[in-house]
Biopython code that builds the backbone (N, CA, C, O; Angstrom):
import numpy as np
from Bio.PDB.StructureBuilder import StructureBuilder

atoms = [
    (1, "MET", "N", (0.830, -1.198, 0.000)),
    (1, "MET", "CA", (0.000, 0.000, 0.000)),
    (1, "MET", "C", (0.869, 1.254, 0.000)),
    (1, "MET", "O", (0.590, 2.215, -0.717)),
    (2, "LEU", "N", (1.895, 1.234, 0.790)),
    (2, "LEU", "CA", (2.772, 2.395, 0.880)),
    (2, "LEU", "C", (3.543, 2.601, -0.421)),
    (2, "LEU", "O", (3.794, 3.737, -0.821)),
    (3, "GLU", "N", (3.917, 1.506, -1.080)),
    (3, "GLU", "CA", (4.639, 1.626, -2.343)),
    (3, "GLU", "C", (3.740, 2.197, -3.443)),
    (3, "GLU", "O", (4.203, 2.972, -4.279)),
    (4, "ILE", "N", (2.480, 1.824, -3.447)),
    (4, "ILE", "CA", (1.540, 2.377, -4.420)),
    (4, "ILE", "C", (1.369, 3.871, -4.189)),
    (4, "ILE", "O", (1.350, 4.650, -5.142)),
    (5, "LEU", "N", (1.245, 4.270, -2.939)),
    (5, "LEU", "CA", (1.113, 5.685, -2.604)),
    (5, "LEU", "C", (2.358, 6.464, -3.009)),
    (5, "LEU", "O", (2.255, 7.578, -3.523)),
    (6, "LYS", "N", (3.542, 5.881, -2.778)),
    (6, "LYS", "CA", (4.784, 6.536, -3.198)),
    (6, "LYS", "C", (4.826, 6.691, -4.717)),
    (6, "LYS", "O", (5.269, 7.723, -5.221)),
    (7, "PHE", "N", (4.367, 5.669, -5.453)),
    (7, "PHE", "CA", (4.347, 5.755, -6.916)),
    (7, "PHE", "C", (3.388, 6.836, -7.395)),
    (7, "PHE", "O", (3.707, 7.589, -8.315)),
    (8, "ILE", "N", (2.216, 6.914, -6.777)),
    (8, "ILE", "CA", (1.226, 7.909, -7.181)),
    (8, "ILE", "C", (1.742, 9.321, -6.924)),
    (8, "ILE", "O", (1.527, 10.220, -7.737)),
    (9, "LEU", "N", (2.410, 9.514, -5.816)),
    (9, "LEU", "CA", (2.899, 10.841, -5.460)),
    (9, "LEU", "C", (4.284, 11.136, -6.032)),
    (9, "LEU", "O", (4.859, 12.184, -5.738)),
    (10, "SER", "N", (4.822, 10.239, -6.834)),
    (10, "SER", "CA", (6.182, 10.429, -7.344)),
    (10, "SER", "C", (6.276, 11.510, -8.410)),
    (10, "SER", "O", (7.308, 12.170, -8.530)),
    (11, "ASP", "N", (5.213, 11.699, -9.185)),
    (11, "ASP", "CA", (5.264, 12.640, -10.291)),
    (11, "ASP", "C", (3.901, 13.320, -10.418)),
    (11, "ASP", "O", (2.866, 12.730, -10.107)),
    (12, "PHE", "N", (3.920, 14.557, -10.873)),
    (12, "PHE", "CA", (2.676, 15.313, -11.019)),
    (12, "PHE", "C", (1.745, 14.659, -12.033)),
    (12, "PHE", "O", (0.545, 14.558, -11.780)),
    (13, "TRP", "N", (2.265, 14.214, -13.170)),
    (13, "TRP", "CA", (1.426, 13.640, -14.224)),
    (13, "TRP", "C", (0.903, 12.266, -13.837)),
    (13, "TRP", "O", (-0.200, 11.891, -14.235)),
    (14, "VAL", "N", (1.670, 11.520, -13.075)),
    (14, "VAL", "CA", (1.166, 10.237, -12.563)),
    (14, "VAL", "C", (0.004, 10.493, -11.611)),
    (14, "VAL", "O", (-1.004, 9.787, -11.645)),
    (15, "PHE", "N", (0.151, 11.497, -10.770)),
    (15, "PHE", "CA", (-0.917, 11.864, -9.845)),
    (15, "PHE", "C", (-2.171, 12.309, -10.605)),
    (15, "PHE", "O", (-3.282, 11.909, -10.254)),
    (16, "CYS", "N", (-1.999, 13.136, -11.644)),
    (16, "CYS", "CA", (-3.143, 13.588, -12.444)),
    (16, "CYS", "C", (-3.830, 12.402, -13.130)),
    (16, "CYS", "O", (-5.057, 12.308, -13.125)),
    (17, "GLY", "N", (-3.053, 11.516, -13.709)),
    (17, "GLY", "CA", (-3.626, 10.345, -14.370)),
    (17, "GLY", "C", (-4.365, 9.448, -13.405)),
    (17, "GLY", "O", (-5.458, 8.968, -13.708)),
    (18, "PHE", "N", (-3.776, 9.219, -12.243)),
    (18, "PHE", "CA", (-4.435, 8.387, -11.240)),
    (18, "PHE", "C", (-5.726, 9.026, -10.767)),
    (18, "PHE", "O", (-6.726, 8.336, -10.568)),
    (19, "THR", "N", (-5.712, 10.340, -10.586)),
    (19, "THR", "CA", (-6.913, 11.042, -10.138)),
    (19, "THR", "C", (-8.016, 10.949, -11.182)),
    (19, "THR", "O", (-9.178, 10.734, -10.839)),
    (20, "ILE", "N", (-7.662, 11.110, -12.458)),
    (20, "ILE", "CA", (-8.661, 11.007, -13.520)),
    (20, "ILE", "C", (-9.239, 9.597, -13.574)),
    (20, "ILE", "O", (-10.456, 9.432, -13.660)),
    (21, "ILE", "N", (-8.386, 8.583, -13.525)),
    (21, "ILE", "CA", (-8.855, 7.196, -13.562)),
    (21, "ILE", "C", (-9.740, 6.887, -12.365)),
    (21, "ILE", "O", (-10.768, 6.225, -12.510)),
    (22, "LEU", "N", (-9.357, 7.355, -11.193)),
    (22, "LEU", "CA", (-10.149, 7.116, -9.985)),
    (22, "LEU", "C", (-11.508, 7.798, -10.072)),
    (22, "LEU", "O", (-12.526, 7.196, -9.732)),
    (23, "ASN", "N", (-11.531, 9.052, -10.526)),
    (23, "ASN", "CA", (-12.803, 9.772, -10.619)),
    (23, "ASN", "C", (-13.732, 9.160, -11.652)),
    (23, "ASN", "O", (-14.932, 9.043, -11.403)),
    (24, "VAL", "N", (-13.210, 8.769, -12.801)),
    (24, "VAL", "CA", (-14.046, 8.162, -13.836)),
    (24, "VAL", "C", (-14.600, 6.826, -13.365)),
    (24, "VAL", "O", (-15.778, 6.536, -13.572)),
    (25, "SER", "N", (-13.774, 6.020, -12.740)),
    (25, "SER", "CA", (-14.255, 4.717, -12.274)),
    (25, "SER", "C", (-15.289, 4.881, -11.165)),
    (25, "SER", "O", (-16.276, 4.146, -11.140)),
    (26, "LEU", "N", (-15.089, 5.818, -10.257)),
    (26, "LEU", "CA", (-16.086, 6.051, -9.209)),
    (26, "LEU", "C", (-17.387, 6.583, -9.795)),
    (26, "LEU", "O", (-18.467, 6.232, -9.321)),
    (27, "TYR", "N", (-17.298, 7.426, -10.819)),
    (27, "TYR", "CA", (-18.502, 7.940, -11.468)),
    (27, "TYR", "C", (-19.330, 6.793, -12.046)),
    (27, "TYR", "O", (-20.544, 6.737, -11.851)),
    (28, "TYR", "N", (-18.670, 5.881, -12.757)),
    (28, "TYR", "CA", (-19.413, 4.783, -13.370)),
    (28, "TYR", "C", (-19.972, 3.816, -12.328)),
    (28, "TYR", "O", (-21.059, 3.270, -12.515)),
    (29, "ILE", "N", (-19.255, 3.603, -11.251)),
    (29, "ILE", "CA", (-19.757, 2.725, -10.193)),
    (29, "ILE", "C", (-20.979, 3.335, -9.524)),
    (29, "ILE", "O", (-21.985, 2.651, -9.334)),
    (30, "VAL", "N", (-20.906, 4.613, -9.166)),
    (30, "VAL", "CA", (-22.045, 5.279, -8.518)),
    (30, "VAL", "C", (-23.216, 5.385, -9.479)),
    (30, "VAL", "O", (-24.364, 5.196, -9.079)),
    (31, "ASN", "N", (-22.940, 5.687, -10.747)),
    (31, "ASN", "CA", (-23.990, 5.783, -11.749)),
    (31, "ASN", "C", (-24.706, 4.442, -11.903)),
    (31, "ASN", "O", (-25.932, 4.409, -12.016)),
    (32, "MET", "N", (-23.963, 3.343, -11.909)),
    (32, "MET", "CA", (-24.563, 2.027, -12.026)),
    (32, "MET", "C", (-25.444, 1.721, -10.810)),
    (32, "MET", "O", (-26.541, 1.184, -10.959)),
    (33, "ILE", "N", (-24.970, 2.058, -9.621)),
    (33, "ILE", "CA", (-25.750, 1.814, -8.404)),
    (33, "ILE", "C", (-27.052, 2.613, -8.432)),
    (33, "ILE", "O", (-28.110, 2.089, -8.081)),
    (34, "VAL", "N", (-26.979, 3.878, -8.847)),
    (34, "VAL", "CA", (-28.185, 4.714, -8.910)),
    (34, "VAL", "C", (-29.157, 4.179, -9.950)),
    (34, "VAL", "O", (-30.363, 4.159, -9.701)),
    (35, "ARG", "N", (-28.668, 3.742, -11.112)),
    (35, "ARG", "CA", (-29.552, 3.201, -12.145)),
    (35, "ARG", "C", (-30.215, 1.909, -11.698)),
    (35, "ARG", "O", (-31.405, 1.709, -11.943)),
    (36, "VAL", "N", (-29.466, 1.029, -11.047)),
    (36, "VAL", "CA", (-30.038, -0.228, -10.560)),
    (36, "VAL", "C", (-31.105, 0.060, -9.516)),
    (36, "VAL", "O", (-32.169, -0.559, -9.533)),
    (37, "TRP", "N", (-30.836, 0.992, -8.607)),
    (37, "TRP", "CA", (-31.806, 1.346, -7.572)),
    (37, "TRP", "C", (-33.063, 1.958, -8.208)),
    (37, "TRP", "O", (-34.182, 1.643, -7.803)),
    (38, "SER", "N", (-32.875, 2.828, -9.200)),
    (38, "SER", "CA", (-34.007, 3.467, -9.862)),
    (38, "SER", "C", (-34.873, 2.432, -10.576)),
    (38, "SER", "O", (-36.099, 2.476, -10.475)),
    (39, "LYS", "N", (-34.249, 1.507, -11.292)),
    (39, "LYS", "CA", (-35.017, 0.471, -11.992)),
    (39, "LYS", "C", (-35.731, -0.455, -11.013)),
    (39, "LYS", "O", (-36.852, -0.892, -11.276)),
    (40, "PHE", "N", (-35.088, -0.754, -9.889)),
    (40, "PHE", "CA", (-35.712, -1.600, -8.876)),
    (40, "PHE", "C", (-36.942, -0.900, -8.275)),
    (40, "PHE", "O", (-37.987, -1.526, -8.093)),
    (41, "MET", "N", (-36.812, 0.391, -7.972)),
    (41, "MET", "CA", (-37.942, 1.118, -7.413)),
    (41, "MET", "C", (-39.073, 1.246, -8.435)),
    (41, "MET", "O", (-40.246, 1.189, -8.067)),
    (42, "ARG", "N", (-38.729, 1.420, -9.719)),
    (42, "ARG", "CA", (-39.744, 1.462, -10.772)),
    (42, "ARG", "C", (-40.463, 0.116, -10.865)),
    (42, "ARG", "O", (-41.681, 0.065, -11.031)),
    (43, "HIS", "N", (-39.698, -0.969, -10.756)),
    (43, "HIS", "CA", (-40.291, -2.306, -10.779)),
    (43, "HIS", "C", (-41.286, -2.478, -9.635)),
    (43, "HIS", "O", (-42.388, -2.988, -9.839)),
    (44, "LEU", "N", (-40.901, -2.056, -8.438)),
    (44, "LEU", "CA", (-41.808, -2.177, -7.298)),
    (44, "LEU", "C", (-43.065, -1.333, -7.488)),
    (44, "LEU", "O", (-44.166, -1.776, -7.162)),
    (45, "ASN", "N", (-42.905, -0.129, -8.012)),
    (45, "ASN", "CA", (-44.045, 0.755, -8.218)),
    (45, "ASN", "C", (-45.007, 0.187, -9.254)),
    (45, "ASN", "O", (-46.221, 0.207, -9.046)),
    (46, "ILE", "N", (-44.483, -0.318, -10.361)),
    (46, "ILE", "CA", (-45.346, -0.892, -11.397)),
    (46, "ILE", "C", (-45.983, -2.181, -10.897)),
    (46, "ILE", "O", (-47.140, -2.458, -11.214)),
    (47, "SER", "N", (-45.247, -2.973, -10.118)),
    (47, "SER", "CA", (-45.825, -4.200, -9.563)),
    (47, "SER", "C", (-46.975, -3.889, -8.622)),
    (47, "SER", "O", (-47.967, -4.617, -8.592)),
    (48, "LYS", "N", (-46.852, -2.826, -7.862)),
    (48, "LYS", "CA", (-47.889, -2.479, -6.894)),
    (48, "LYS", "C", (-49.091, -1.823, -7.557)),
    (48, "LYS", "O", (-50.231, -2.173, -7.253)),
    (49, "HIS", "N", (-48.847, -0.870, -8.464)),
    (49, "HIS", "CA", (-49.930, -0.056, -9.016)),
    (49, "HIS", "C", (-50.362, -0.459, -10.419)),
    (49, "HIS", "O", (-51.411, -0.013, -10.882)),
    (50, "GLY", "N", (-49.591, -1.281, -11.102)),
    (50, "GLY", "CA", (-49.935, -1.700, -12.450)),
    (50, "GLY", "C", (-49.514, -0.692, -13.499)),
    (50, "GLY", "O", (-49.096, 0.422, -13.183)),
    (51, "TRP", "N", (-49.632, -1.101, -14.752)),
    (51, "TRP", "CA", (-49.294, -0.233, -15.879)),
    (51, "TRP", "C", (-50.375, -0.366, -16.921)),
    (51, "TRP", "O", (-50.806, -1.498, -17.143)),
    (52, "PRO", "N", (-50.833, 0.601, -17.546)),
    (52, "PRO", "CA", (-50.508, 2.017, -17.396)),
    (52, "PRO", "C", (-51.351, 2.661, -16.305)),
    (52, "PRO", "O", (-52.409, 2.138, -15.955)),
    (53, "PRO", "N", (-50.899, 3.793, -15.760)),
    (53, "PRO", "CA", (-51.735, 4.542, -14.823)),
    (53, "PRO", "C", (-52.998, 5.053, -15.533)),
    (53, "PRO", "O", (-53.070, 5.040, -16.762)),
    (54, "LEU", "N", (-53.956, 5.486, -14.781)),
    (54, "LEU", "CA", (-55.244, 5.878, -15.346)),
    (54, "LEU", "C", (-55.141, 7.059, -16.301)),
    (54, "LEU", "O", (-55.943, 7.158, -17.230)),
    (55, "HIS", "N", (-54.178, 7.959, -16.102)),
    (55, "HIS", "CA", (-54.078, 9.151, -16.945)),
    (55, "HIS", "C", (-53.222, 8.919, -18.201)),
    (55, "HIS", "O", (-53.016, 9.857, -18.972)),
    (56, "LEU", "N", (-52.714, 7.685, -18.429)),
    (56, "LEU", "CA", (-51.895, 7.384, -19.600)),
    (56, "LEU", "C", (-52.550, 6.280, -20.428)),
    (56, "LEU", "O", (-53.324, 5.470, -19.917)),
    (57, "ASP", "N", (-52.216, 6.270, -21.732)),
    (57, "ASP", "CA", (-52.674, 5.155, -22.552)),
    (57, "ASP", "C", (-51.614, 4.039, -22.497)),
    (57, "ASP", "O", (-50.665, 4.126, -21.718)),
    (58, "GLY", "N", (-51.774, 3.000, -23.320)),
    (58, "GLY", "CA", (-50.940, 1.799, -23.222)),
    (58, "GLY", "C", (-49.456, 2.016, -23.447)),
    (58, "GLY", "O", (-48.640, 1.296, -22.872)),
    (59, "ASP", "N", (-49.078, 2.999, -24.277)),
    (59, "ASP", "CA", (-47.644, 3.197, -24.531)),
    (59, "ASP", "C", (-47.058, 4.349, -23.738)),
    (59, "ASP", "O", (-45.926, 4.755, -24.004)),
    (60, "GLY", "N", (-47.793, 4.893, -22.768)),
    (60, "GLY", "CA", (-47.245, 5.891, -21.864)),
    (60, "GLY", "C", (-47.516, 7.323, -22.260)),
    (60, "GLY", "O", (-47.001, 8.238, -21.619)),
    (61, "ASP", "N", (-48.313, 7.552, -23.302)),
    (61, "ASP", "CA", (-48.671, 8.922, -23.691)),
    (61, "ASP", "C", (-49.885, 9.369, -22.877)),
    (61, "ASP", "O", (-50.699, 8.554, -22.443)),
    (62, "PHE", "N", (-49.985, 10.686, -22.683)),
    (62, "PHE", "CA", (-51.135, 11.214, -21.958)),
    (62, "PHE", "C", (-52.398, 11.019, -22.768)),
    (62, "PHE", "O", (-52.406, 11.220, -23.983)),
    (63, "LYS", "N", (-53.472, 10.625, -22.091)),
    (63, "LYS", "CA", (-54.771, 10.471, -22.764)),
    (63, "LYS", "C", (-55.324, 11.849, -23.086)),
    (63, "LYS", "O", (-55.102, 12.811, -22.351)),
    (64, "GLN", "N", (-56.045, 11.930, -24.191)),
    (64, "GLN", "CA", (-56.684, 13.195, -24.555)),
    (64, "GLN", "C", (-58.061, 13.228, -23.927)),
    (64, "GLN", "O", (-58.797, 12.242, -23.951)),
    (65, "ASN", "N", (-58.395, 14.370, -23.369)),
    (65, "ASN", "CA", (-59.736, 14.549, -22.786)),
    (65, "ASN", "C", (-60.698, 14.951, -23.892)),
    (65, "ASN", "O", (-60.667, 16.085, -24.372)),
    (66, "ILE", "N", (-61.550, 14.021, -24.292)),
    (66, "ILE", "CA", (-62.518, 14.305, -25.367)),
    (66, "ILE", "C", (-63.907, 14.364, -24.776)),
    (66, "ILE", "O", (-64.877, 14.591, -25.500)),
]
sb = StructureBuilder()
sb.init_structure("model")
sb.init_model(0)
sb.init_chain("A")
sb.init_seg("    ")
for serial, (resi, resn, name, xyz) in enumerate(atoms, 1):
    if name == "N":
        sb.init_residue(resn, " ", resi, " ")
    sb.init_atom(name, np.array(xyz, "f"), 0.0, 1.0, " ", f" {name:<3s}", serial, name[0])
structure = sb.get_structure()
């Protein structure tokens, strides 16, 4: 662990590259977690209330009031 830290702090450009790689990888990990959670909550909502809601037609468009 200490050797990795020494390598990262050895040069400015190595530090910049490591920071970019770390930030991009964390972004994709957090983004994946949020998307999975969102889809799971959507699944629970549709399972409980059904599809489509009363104010939408079968493909999700708003019904026209005629």
